[in-house]
Structure formats: C-alpha cells, structure tokens
N, C-alpha and C positions, 0 to 999 in steps of 0.2 A: 561802691567805695565809700567806707564809714565815715559819717559825718556826724553822727548822733547814735549813742548805744544806750543799753540799760542794764543794770545789774541790782535786781530786786530780791535774790536770794540772800539769806542771812550770811552775813561776811565769814561766819565761822564754818559753814559748808565748803565756801569758797576755797580757804586755807585747808581745810579736810582734802578737797578733791584734789589739791596741789601739794600735799603733804608738806604743809608748811605751818610757822608758827603763826597764830592770828594776832598776837598781841600787838605787832607794830600799827595794825589798821584795826582794832578790835572796836573803835567807835564808828565805822563807816556805816552811813545810815543806808536805807533802802533807797534806790534811785531809777526813777522811772525814765529821766530824759535827761542824760550826760552829753554835755555840748564842750565843743574845743575852747579851752582858755580854762576849764575847771581842773581840779586836781582829781587823779583816777587812781585806783590801786593798781599797783605793777609788781612784777615778780622779776628780780634780778639775782645775779648770782648771790647778792647780799641778804635775801629772801624778800618778804614783803615789803613794800612802801608804797608812798603816793610820790606821785610825779604830775606835772601840770602837761597836759594834753596839746601839744602844739610847740614845735621847737622853733624857738626866734633865732636865728642863725646869725646873732651879732659877731662880726670879725669874720665869717665864712664867705668864700667867694665862689663863683661859677667856673666853668672850664675857661672862661675868657678873662676872669680876673676880677669881675665885676661883683661888687658885694650882693649878698642874695638879702633881699627886704621884706620878701613875704613870710607868714607864719606858716611853718609846714606842719599839718596834721597827718598826712599820709605820705607815705615815699613808695615808689614803684620797686617792686623787689628784682625785676629784670637789670635794673642799673645801679641798685644801692651800694653795689662795691665798686662801681666805676666812676660815679658822679665826685667831682672833688668837693661838691657841698656836702656830703656825708662823711668824708673822710675822719678817722678817728671817733666816730660814732660808737657807742656801746650798745648792748642788747637786753631788751626785757621782753616780758610776755603780758598782755593785757587780757585779765578774765573777764568774761561778761555771759550774761544770759542771751542776748540777742541784740541786734542791732537794726536801725531804719533807713529806709531808703525811700524815694518820694518819685511819683510819675505823675504825667499831666501837665497842663500847661500853668503858669503864673496865676496865681489866686485861685486856682481849681485843681491843686496837687492833691493826690492821694496818697496817705503815707503809708507804708508797708513795714510790717514787723517780720524780722527773719530770725528763726530759732532753730535747735537742732531737733529733727523729728523724733529722736531717741531720748529727749530729755538731758539733763547735764549742763555742762557748761561748755562755752566756746572759748578757745585760748589763742588769740591774734599775736602773732609774731610783730616784734616793733624794735625801734631803735632809738637810743637815748643821746642825751647831750646835756650839758650843764651851762647855764646863760650866768653869765658873771657881770653883775650889774654896779652902779656907783657904791662906794660907801663898804665894798666887800660883800655886797648880797650875792648869794649863788641859789640857783633854784633848778632843780632837776626837772627835766623835760623829756618828753615821748613822742614820737609818731609810730603810727600803726602801718605796716607793710601791706601793699595789696598786688593783687595777681590778676589773671583774666578769671572772668565769672564762670560760675559753674552751670549747668543746664537748668538747676532751680532758680537762680537769679539772673539769667541774661536777659529776661525780658523786662526786667526792670532796672538795671544798671550794667553798664558795660566794664566795671570792675568791682571786685569784692576783697575783703580783708585776706590775707594769709593766714587760715586756719591750721593749729598745731594739734596733731595727735598728742594725748598726755605723754605717751612714750617718747616724743621727740622733742618735749620741753629742754632736757639735758642738752640735747644734741645742738639746738639753737641756742641756748646760752654759752656754750663752751666750744663747740665745733669749729673746725676751719671753714673757710668760705666754699671750697670744694664738697665738705661735709653737709653744709646747710642748703646748697642752691637746689638738691632736691626736693626740698621741702617747700619751695615757692611755685605752688600748684593749686589749681582750684579744688576744693572738697569734693568728694564723688557723687555724682548725680543721685538724687533721692534721698540724701541726709539732712537737707535743709526744709523747714517748712515756711511758707511764705503766706502770711495773713493781712488783711487790712488792719492797719492799727487804730483804735478808738479809744475815745477818752482819756488820752494822753495831754496833760498839760504842758504845751510846748513851751510855755514862758519858764518854767521853773525846773527844779530837778527832779 
C-alpha cells in the first residue's frame, strides 16, 4: 500500500510518456522520497497539475453519518464507489518511477523499492477532492487507489496501488463505474522488481 514513492526521472519525460503539456509542472524537481502531505504531480482531465497527497475529508461523513477525521492517502478500490466518504470525488492518475514498502520489526525495518522491470513509469489510479478552508482557501487533494497485491509484492505487503496501463488512463479518467472496475486488479506477476532501497534520505524529498 503506497505510503512513500519516488519520481526521479525528468518531468519532461513524464509529460511525454503521458502525451501531456509539461508547462504546468515544468519546475518539478527530482524527488527520491515523496511522502503524504506533500504536493505531487497528477493528471486529470484538465492535464498535469499538482495536488496535495492526502484527502482531508472536511464535511464528509461515513456510512453512520459520523464525520471522517483521519487524512486518507489511499482508498480501497473494492469499495471506493460504495462508501459515502468518497461520494462526489473526481479521478486522477499519479505518475511515478516506483514506490517503497517496509518489512521487519520496528526500528529494524528494511525498506524495499518497487519498480517496473521493463523500465518506464508506473501510473497509479487515484481519486481527488477539494478542501475548502477558512477565508476561501481551496486545496486540490488526491488519494491513490489500492487493490490486492501481485505475486511480486505479496511477501512484503498485503496491498498495492492500482497500476494502470497507459492505454487505460483515458478510461479511468472518463469511463463509467462499470467500465473502470475491471482495472482494479493486481499487475500481472513478473512485471515488478523488488530491491532493497539503499541510500535514501528518509527525512527529505
């Protein structure tokens, strides 16, 4: 379940891979350690833009009508269209080079980097919301979708991000619920590389 990821390729390469105009995010730096609460590059129907990773669901309630208090960085794809919490959210895609997971006991955890074996980028399906704060402040927010793990990552985590094929990006952004539900599945086995992550500054970007 993605809690940290990295995007170290030039942002122009990301835009080119997604057939998008890079100008709205042209100053995006190389980032080895992207964490929740930071602004990240996303793709919506409007093109590339930045959103805060983590939905603060102010005004949203759960199925019992109780306010949702926690910040949501991931949402289960199996229930995203059913939960009242996510009613009215939009859709986005988060491009990345790979993400991190950890195994082991507290203070002795081993970090792992997960990347595509064939190179290129990973495209995570995501949902969006807009936080409205005092004084008319508005912040676009995003949370990635998760599904069951593929055989490549099952030994290090029980969830993984919903990875879209490039040809499925348009379907996710504009398709009906019935059209996109088949996308909520693990990536085929053998397509991801899992390696121990070394030399990463976990305190910074």
